[in-house]
Residue, then its C-alpha position, 0 to 999 in steps of 0.5 A: x626646904x626653908x632654913x630656919x630663922x634666927x629668933x631675937x628679942x628686941x625691946x622686950x618683945x619677939x622679933x624674927x630676923x630676916x637672917x637666914x642661917x643654914x643648919x650647916x653653918x651652926x657650929x656643934x664643936x665651938x661654945x662659949x668661954x663662960x656661961x653663968x646665971x645672974x639675977x638679970x638672966x644668963x650671961x654669956x661670954x665668948x671670943x678671945x681676949x682682949x676684947x671678949x664679947x659678952x651678952x646678956x639673955x633675959x631669964x624669959x629665955x628660960x623655957x617657962x612652965x605652964x602655970x596650971x593650978x590642977x583642981x582634983x576632985x570626987x563626988x564632993x564637987x557637986x556642991x560647988x561645980x565650976x560654972x560660968x555664964x554664957x553671956x560672960x563667954x559670949x561677950x566680945x566688946x570686953x575682950x575674952x575674959x569669959x572665954x579665958x574664965x571658961x578655959x581656964x575652969x577646964x584646965x584646972x577642972x577637967x570640965x565646966x558648965x555654961x549656965x543660962x545658954x539658950x536652949x538651941x543647937x544654934x547658941x550651943x554651937x556658937x559657944x563651942x566656937x567661941x573656944x575653937x572650930x568643932x572637930x569633924x569626924x566620921x560621925x560628922x562635926x556638931x551633933x544633934x541627935x536622940x536615941x534612935x540608933x541613926x548610928x552604930x554607937x551606944x550613945x544613940x540608945x538609951x542604955x546606961x553607960x559606964x564612965x568612959x572617954x570617947x574617941x580611943x580610936x583615934x591617934x589623937x583622941x578628941x581634947x573637949x566634948x560638950x553635951x547640951x540637954x536641950x530636951x527630955x520628952x516623957x513616954x506617955x505611960x511614964x508619971x514621974x519626972x527628972x531623975x525619976x526618968x533616969x538619965x543622969x550624967x556621970x563624971x569621974x576624974x581620970x587623973x585623980x582616980x589614976x593617982x589613986x591606983x598609983x598609991x593603992x597598987x603601983x603594980x596595976x598602974x605600971x601594967x596599965x601604962x605599959x601594955x599597948x592596946x588595939x582601939x577601933x571604931x568599926x561598928x558601921x558599914x564601910x568605917x574601920x578606924x584605929x590609931x597609928x599604933x597600940x596605946x595604953x590606958x594611961x600615957x604618961x608625961x616624959x618630963x614629970x612622970x604624971x598621967x598625961x592622958x587617959x584612954x578607956x572605953x571597953x566598947x571601943x578596946x580590942x583583944x588584949x595582947x601579951x606586951x611587955x612580959x605581961x600576960x592578959x590575965x595580969x592586965x585584966x587583973x589590973x584593969x578590975x583594980x582600976x574599975x573598982x576605983x572609977x565605981x567608988x561612990x566618992x570617986x563619982x559625980x552624978x549630976x542632972x543635964x538640963x536645958x540651958x546649961x551646957x557641959x564642956x569637959x576634958x576627954x583627955x582627963x574627964x570620963x563620962x557616962x550616964x544612967x538608963x533613961x526612959x523617954x526621948x532626950x534630944x542632946x547636941x555637942x561637939x568635940x574640939x581638938x586638944x591643941x586648939x583648946x590649949x592655944x585658946x587657953x593660953x591666949x585668953x589667960x596669959x600675956x602673949x610674951x609668956x605664951x611664946x616663952x612657953x611654946x618656943x623654949 
């Protein structure tokens, strides 16, 4: 087992020394004589008189909080949805500014549209790869499908889908998800077009909705954070996927107590258990309250996907759904891991030194 490296900061930069310090040599009983906080950083005094040793650690050694201005929204977001130009994201000669804009919008709003993308799966896949590699699941990697029930999943139908998150059955649900409507072919019997054919997409800010539930019904909120549910994907022959353990609908940040991740999909949920002194009846009462908030008109954002305008959203925060539709829609897209998205966001929006101070602590 490799021993830890001592981390040193030299001339404002991060350096890792070549001096290995085995854990057994690190004392847990002795400490500095004095620790004080000053304008320049943390002043540490150690050793004995008459020549004590003093060292000042710059304040950046203190773990920096991630600078995120979360912007919660409801139906009003339709007036000005977050959008970035495809050409800006794909531009490489000017650095990563466009990718930084895209990832910042997704981090703050939970989703973003990319305008004026070529109407091809190849261009869409390259767009996603500007963020990170496309995640491979039991459905494959980058997807390009029509509603033909090629796989046993409701996405491969033309049915209406209520607001939900994807891949609830993974220990680590997909971080980002993307949809790009490449075409919508009308049935021969259809006379209408556009919204008349259905297929409108639904987005709901899950953390915003959870915060409303917490305010209006703290008891219901508490139940949905405590009762751990079985999640699974077992509709296709030879595939039975479930997380490493049961997870609640809301997972909270251990430091802040705020909602960190929403996991909600009735099609992937197993039997509600007795858990933590809460009965299934209590859970269903709480779930009904949660569902009533998700379906409020001022919470739902309905929009029509169009060729040339891919949608990318945070699957840990934003729930998605759709209305039923006629005809044949061709949609492409893919999943991206959460960790890879956050890494890309950090490294395209903050100086390297600040990124390291966030992750190293």
